[in-house]
C-alpha positions in Angstrom: 95.2 109.4 126.9 94.3 113.5 126.8 95.9 114.7 123.3 96.5 118.4 123.2 97.7 119.2 119.3 98.9 122.9 118.5 98.7 124.4 115.3 101.0 127.1 113.0 98.9 130.3 112.6 99.0 130.6 109.2 96.4 127.4 109.3 94.6 128.5 112.1 91.3 127.5 109.8 92.2 124.2 109.4 89.5 121.7 110.5 91.6 119.2 111.6 90.5 116.2 110.0 94.1 114.9 108.8 95.0 115.3 112.5 92.1 113.7 113.7 92.1 111.3 110.6 95.6 110.3 112.3 94.7 109.9 115.8 91.8 107.7 115.5 93.9 105.3 113.1 96.7 105.9 114.9 98.8 106.8 111.8 101.5 109.4 111.7 103.2 110.7 114.9 100.0 108.5 116.6 101.7 105.3 116.1 103.4 105.3 118.8 99.6 104.6 120.7 98.6 101.1 120.6 95.3 100.8 119.4 93.8 99.5 122.8 94.6 103.4 124.3 92.0 105.5 124.4 92.7 108.9 123.0 91.2 112.0 123.3 91.8 115.2 121.4 91.4 117.3 125.0 92.9 120.9 123.8 93.2 122.4 120.1 94.2 125.5 119.3 97.4 127.6 116.8 100.2 129.2 117.9 99.3 132.4 117.8 101.5 133.5 114.8 105.2 134.0 115.0 106.5 134.2 117.4 104.7 131.1 118.8 103.1 134.4 121.6 99.9 131.2 122.0 102.6 128.8 123.3 103.3 129.8 126.4 99.7 130.2 127.7 98.1 127.6 126.0 99.0 123.9 127.1 98.0 126.2 131.0 94.2 126.0 129.7 95.5 122.1 128.0 96.4 121.2 131.8 93.2 121.7 133.0 91.2 119.4 130.2 93.8 117.3 131.6 96.1 116.6 128.8 98.6 114.6 129.2 100.5 115.0 125.9 100.8 118.4 123.5 100.9 117.7 119.9 102.6 119.9 117.2 100.8 119.6 113.7 102.7 118.6 111.3 101.9 121.8 109.5 104.5 122.6 111.7 106.7 121.2 110.4 106.1 121.5 106.1 104.8 124.7 106.1 107.2 127.1 104.5 109.8 127.3 105.7 109.3 125.3 108.4 108.7 127.1 112.3 112.0 127.7 113.8 110.6 127.8 117.1 109.7 124.2 117.2 112.4 123.2 119.8 112.5 126.6 121.9 108.5 125.5 122.1 109.0 122.0 123.0 111.2 123.3 125.9 109.3 125.6 127.3 106.3 123.2 127.1 108.4 120.3 128.9 109.9 123.0 131.5 107.1 125.0 132.3 104.3 122.2 132.6 105.8 118.9 132.7 104.3 117.9 129.4 105.7 115.2 127.0 106.1 117.1 123.6 105.7 115.3 120.3 106.6 116.7 117.1 104.0 116.2 113.8 100.4 114.5 114.1 99.2 113.2 110.6 101.3 112.0 107.9 103.8 114.3 106.2 102.9 114.2 102.7 105.6 112.8 100.6 105.1 116.2 98.1 106.2 118.2 101.0 108.7 115.4 102.6 110.7 115.2 99.0 110.8 118.8 98.9 112.2 120.0 102.1 114.7 117.4 101.4 116.1 118.7 98.7 116.1 122.5 99.8 117.5 121.3 102.8 115.0 123.4 104.8 114.9 120.8 108.1 118.3 121.2 108.0 118.9 125.1 108.1 116.4 124.7 110.7 117.8 122.5 113.0 120.5 124.8 113.4 
């Protein structure tokens, strides 16, 4: 399975260590794949900054590299504020490119999880 990852542009200098470790160990959002299934990172880019201009075209390049699934990095969910465009990005990629989109990569750190639950940022982001 060839994977593409799109990260929040706020973290554009991220080397992807947590995402890659989670992919290797089938943790977080990568737990949906069996250990017998080979996973290959075939694309990694940022959204391009708000409002995510790179999301419209990056999947085309990823498709050329054989990407079958795009994961939105956990940073889009736990950054502050959480990305308000996630559902739009997901719909666009599914409609335009026919790719499956998974929200998340590595497990959400507990301190981020607790904070976002406390302040209700995910409820607000969901609309």
